[in-house]
LODRENMAR-38922 format. One record per residue (C-alpha): x, z, y; chain; residue number from 0; residue in three letters. Coordinates in Angstrom, 3 decimals, padded with zeros to 6 digits. Example, Ala and Ser with C-alpha at 12.3 -4.5 7.8 and 13.67 -1.06 7.14 Angstrom:
REM residues 2
       px       pz       py chaine num residu
  012.300  007.800 -004.500      A   0    ALA
  013.670  007.140 -001.060      A   1    SER
END
This chain:
REM residues 198
       px       pz       py chaine num residu
 -157.134 -126.661  072.650      A   0    VAL
 -153.891 -126.538  070.417      A   1    THR
 -153.809 -124.716  067.608      A   2    LEU
 -150.591 -123.338  065.961      A   3    SER
 -148.649 -120.918  063.091      A   4    ASP
 -145.295 -120.396  062.929      A   5    SER
 -145.572 -121.513  059.559      A   6    ILE
 -145.929 -125.121  058.781      A   7    THR
 -147.486 -126.750  055.746      A   8    GLY
 -150.789 -126.039  055.800      A   9    GLY
 -154.196 -127.261  056.585      A  10    THR
 -156.912 -126.452  059.645      A  11    TRP
 -159.910 -126.434  058.680      A  12    SER
 -163.499 -125.541  061.048      A  13    SER
 -166.220 -123.301  059.281      A  14    SER
 -169.053 -124.744  061.552      A  15    ASN
 -168.221 -128.504  062.459      A  16    THR
 -171.500 -128.595  064.762      A  17    SER
 -169.773 -126.681  067.090      A  18    VAL
 -165.954 -127.698  066.705      A  19    ALA
 -163.982 -129.509  065.027      A  20    THR
 -160.152 -129.557  064.474      A  21    VAL
 -157.645 -131.882  063.269      A  22    ASP
 -156.202 -131.062  059.475      A  23    ALA
 -152.676 -132.199  060.689      A  24    LEU
 -152.297 -131.332  063.779      A  25    THR
 -154.688 -128.331  065.487      A  26    GLY
 -156.106 -129.817  067.757      A  27    ILE
 -159.486 -128.604  068.683      A  28    VAL
 -162.262 -129.945  070.445      A  29    SER
 -165.422 -128.689  071.224      A  30    GLY
 -168.358 -130.121  070.033      A  31    VAL
 -171.997 -127.632  071.372      A  32    SER
 -172.092 -124.706  072.185      A  33    LEU
 -171.736 -121.947  069.822      A  34    GLY
 -168.815 -119.462  067.923      A  35    LEU
 -166.516 -120.658  064.572      A  36    ASP
 -163.779 -119.548  063.403      A  37    THR
 -160.856 -121.820  062.161      A  38    ILE
 -159.086 -120.882  059.286      A  39    VAL
 -155.487 -121.993  059.422      A  40    TYR
 -154.500 -122.622  055.086      A  41    THR
 -151.094 -122.454  053.181      A  42    LEU
 -150.765 -124.141  050.005      A  43    PRO
 -149.956 -120.562  048.740      A  44    THR
 -153.124 -119.993  049.780      A  45    GLY
 -152.825 -117.256  052.248      A  46    CYS
 -155.272 -117.904  055.642      A  47    THR
 -154.834 -117.222  058.797      A  48    ALA
 -158.310 -117.269  060.886      A  49    VAL
 -159.098 -117.414  064.665      A  50    PHE
 -162.028 -116.943  065.785      A  51    ALA
 -163.604 -118.801  069.267      A  52    GLY
 -166.178 -120.090  071.288      A  53    SER
 -167.339 -122.870  072.469      A  54    VAL
 -168.961 -123.651  075.686      A  55    ASN
 -170.895 -125.965  077.551      A  56    PRO
 -170.130 -128.623  079.618      A  57    VAL
 -172.034 -127.878  082.946      A  58    PRO
 -173.463 -131.422  085.203      A  59    ASP
 -175.463 -131.724  088.246      A  60    VAL
 -178.250 -134.343  088.273      A  61    ALA
 -177.670 -137.202  090.728      A  62    ALA
 -178.377 -136.125  095.164      A  63    ILE
 -179.934 -138.514  097.257      A  64    THR
 -178.001 -139.683  099.982      A  65    SER
 -179.456 -138.963  103.479      A  66    GLN
 -179.610 -140.140  107.386      A  67    THR
 -180.491 -137.419  110.461      A  68    SER
 -180.603 -138.429  114.119      A  69    CYS
 -178.600 -135.908  116.623      A  70    ASN
 -180.830 -132.261  116.910      A  71    THR
 -183.251 -133.695  114.238      A  72    ALA
 -183.386 -131.624  110.769      A  73    SER
 -182.149 -131.978  107.796      A  74    THR
 -184.369 -132.350  104.389      A  75    THR
 -183.099 -129.523  102.327      A  76    PRO
 -181.296 -130.082  099.074      A  77    ILE
 -181.834 -128.890  095.603      A  78    THR
 -179.135 -129.061  092.799      A  79    PHE
 -180.595 -128.765  089.137      A  80    SER
 -178.498 -130.109  085.942      A  81    GLY
 -179.517 -129.578  082.190      A  82    SER
 -178.004 -125.762  081.774      A  83    LEU
 -179.519 -122.776  082.799      A  84    SER
 -177.466 -120.469  084.521      A  85    GLY
 -175.190 -123.462  086.139      A  86    THR
 -173.758 -122.529  089.535      A  87    VAL
 -173.487 -125.091  092.183      A  88    PHE
 -170.482 -124.767  094.190      A  89    GLY
 -169.876 -127.598  097.250      A  90    TRP
 -167.629 -128.861  099.843      A  91    MET
 -168.388 -131.034  102.989      A  92    ASN
 -165.943 -133.369  104.398      A  93    SER
 -166.702 -132.643  108.098      A  94    ASP
 -168.536 -129.511  109.584      A  95    SER
 -169.241 -131.148  112.934      A  96    SER
 -172.355 -132.419  111.742      A  97    ILE
 -173.946 -128.970  111.559      A  98    GLY
 -173.238 -127.977  107.704      A  99    LEU
 -170.343 -125.648  106.569      A 100    ALA
 -166.935 -126.725  104.898      A 101    GLY
 -168.237 -125.079  101.682      A 102    THR
 -171.127 -122.715  099.604      A 103    GLY
 -172.418 -122.066  096.704      A 104    TYR
 -175.984 -123.112  095.320      A 105    GLY
 -178.631 -125.227  097.601      A 106    ASP
 -178.557 -126.626  100.500      A 107    ILE
 -180.908 -125.435  103.339      A 108    GLY
 -182.387 -127.588  106.170      A 109    SER
 -179.988 -127.593  108.924      A 110    PHE
 -179.971 -129.293  112.318      A 111    THR
 -178.141 -131.936  112.796      A 112    ALA
 -175.429 -132.776  114.977      A 113    ILE
 -173.478 -136.058  116.385      A 114    ASP
 -172.870 -135.503  120.257      A 115    THR
 -170.041 -138.461  119.975      A 116    SER
 -171.664 -142.305  120.777      A 117    HIS
 -171.529 -143.562  117.093      A 118    ALA
 -172.590 -142.307  113.144      A 119    PRO
 -170.986 -139.834  111.731      A 120    LEU
 -170.953 -139.363  107.716      A 121    THR
 -170.401 -136.025  105.914      A 122    ALA
 -169.021 -136.580  102.059      A 123    PHE
 -170.609 -133.826  099.519      A 124    VAL
 -169.282 -133.615  096.454      A 125    ASN
 -170.453 -130.996  094.509      A 126    VAL
 -169.142 -129.162  090.950      A 127    THR
 -171.636 -127.285  088.314      A 128    PRO
 -170.057 -124.784  087.183      A 129    TYR
 -170.877 -122.313  083.884      A 130    ILE
 -169.228 -119.360  082.310      A 131    ASN
 -166.103 -120.431  084.517      A 132    GLY
 -166.508 -124.112  082.765      A 133    CYS
 -166.272 -126.678  085.807      A 134    PRO
 -168.105 -129.816  085.041      A 135    GLY
 -168.079 -133.707  086.422      A 136    ALA
 -168.766 -134.077  090.213      A 137    VAL
 -171.296 -134.958  092.380      A 138    GLN
 -170.812 -136.869  095.351      A 139    SER
 -173.402 -137.893  097.840      A 140    PHE
 -173.316 -138.682  101.737      A 141    SER
 -175.430 -137.207  104.908      A 142    ILE
 -175.379 -139.620  107.978      A 143    THR
 -175.814 -138.322  111.195      A 144    VAL
 -177.040 -140.763  114.363      A 145    ASP
 -176.280 -139.882  117.527      A 146    PRO
 -179.116 -139.776  120.216      A 147    THR
 -179.444 -143.147  122.413      A 148    PRO
 -178.893 -143.324  125.756      A 149    ASP
 -180.156 -146.414  128.393      A 150    VAL
 -178.038 -147.286  131.601      A 151    ASN
 -180.726 -147.359  134.859      A 152    PRO
 -181.596 -150.709  135.692      A 153    SER
 -181.931 -151.697  139.352      A 154    ALA
 -185.483 -151.421  140.886      A 155    ASN
 -186.844 -155.115  141.603      A 156    GLN
 -188.676 -156.441  144.576      A 157    ILE
 -189.980 -160.204  144.496      A 158    VAL
 -192.626 -162.531  146.045      A 159    CYS
 -195.582 -163.689  144.921      A 160    ASN
 -194.935 -166.319  142.719      A 161    GLY
 -191.556 -166.114  142.665      A 162    ALA
 -189.133 -165.412  139.923      A 163    ALA
 -187.441 -162.512  138.678      A 164    THR
 -183.788 -161.278  137.926      A 165    SER
 -183.503 -161.684  134.625      A 166    ALA
 -182.937 -157.242  132.776      A 167    ILE
 -180.610 -156.364  130.056      A 168    SER
 -180.543 -153.118  129.313      A 169    PHE
 -177.126 -151.444  127.679      A 170    THR
 -176.335 -148.037  126.448      A 171    GLY
 -173.520 -145.971  125.129      A 172    SER
 -174.403 -146.029  121.311      A 173    VAL
 -173.983 -149.572  119.914      A 174    ALA
 -176.452 -151.661  118.031      A 175    GLY
 -179.092 -149.680  120.040      A 176    THR
 -182.341 -151.459  120.401      A 177    ILE
 -184.585 -150.824  123.374      A 178    PHE
 -188.471 -150.782  124.056      A 179    THR
 -190.564 -150.685  127.128      A 180    TRP
 -193.802 -150.197  128.011      A 181    ILE
 -194.646 -152.214  131.441      A 182    ASN
 -197.878 -149.978  133.997      A 183    ALA
 -199.396 -153.121  135.381      A 184    ASN
 -199.395 -156.223  133.236      A 185    SER
 -201.300 -157.886  135.971      A 186    SER
 -197.712 -158.131  138.061      A 187    ILE
 -197.210 -161.332  135.424      A 188    GLY
 -194.876 -159.535  132.569      A 189    LEU
 -196.345 -158.187  129.116      A 190    ALA
 -198.150 -154.654  128.675      A 191    ALA
 -194.712 -153.474  126.482      A 192    SER
 -191.637 -155.346  124.830      A 193    GLY
 -188.743 -155.135  122.890      A 194    ILE
 -185.282 -156.481  124.055      A 195    GLY
 -184.197 -157.301  127.813      A 196    ASP
 -186.643 -159.300  130.082      A 197    ILE
END
C-alpha cells in the first residue's frame, strides 16, 4: 500500500514496526505481521496526519499428495490444512469428467472415480487459501483415474496328445495392460498360472 498526502516535504513513520513498516519518503507500507498499526505523516512544521490500519496475515495451504484411483473405485478423502486458524480453502478442478465437481470450497470427500476412456485421465486441482478476504499462494495436486482394462477373446484350441499348441497373444483396448491367467488343469502341460502371453 502506498500512502500520500497533498502537502509534500513530510516524512512517514510507523508506530508499530513489528506490524508494519513504511518508507519515510515514499509512503510505501509493508505488512510484517498480523495486528493494528498507526502510520504518521509529519511535516517540518510539526503538524501530523495519522492513518490507522490493520495488517491481515497471508494464509497458506499445506502440500497435498497427488493420488491415483481405478475407474469406479473410491478416492481417498482430501483434507486441507494451513498454519492459520479460520482459513477457508477454495479449489478448482481442471477435469470434472473424473467425477469431481469443477469448483468447490473446503475439504474434498471421497468420490467414485470415473474414466470411461481407454487411457488414464489426470485432473489438476488448484487450491487457494483465504482469510479475511486475503488470498494466499496456490497449491496444486493431481488426481489420476486409470481406465478399466479388458481382454479380447482368444480362440479355443483342440490338439492331439504330444502335438504343439498355437501361441496365444493377449490384447486389449487399454495400452500397457498386463495380462495374468490361471489354468484349471495343469496336467495338459501348461502351468497353473502365469503372466503375459502363452
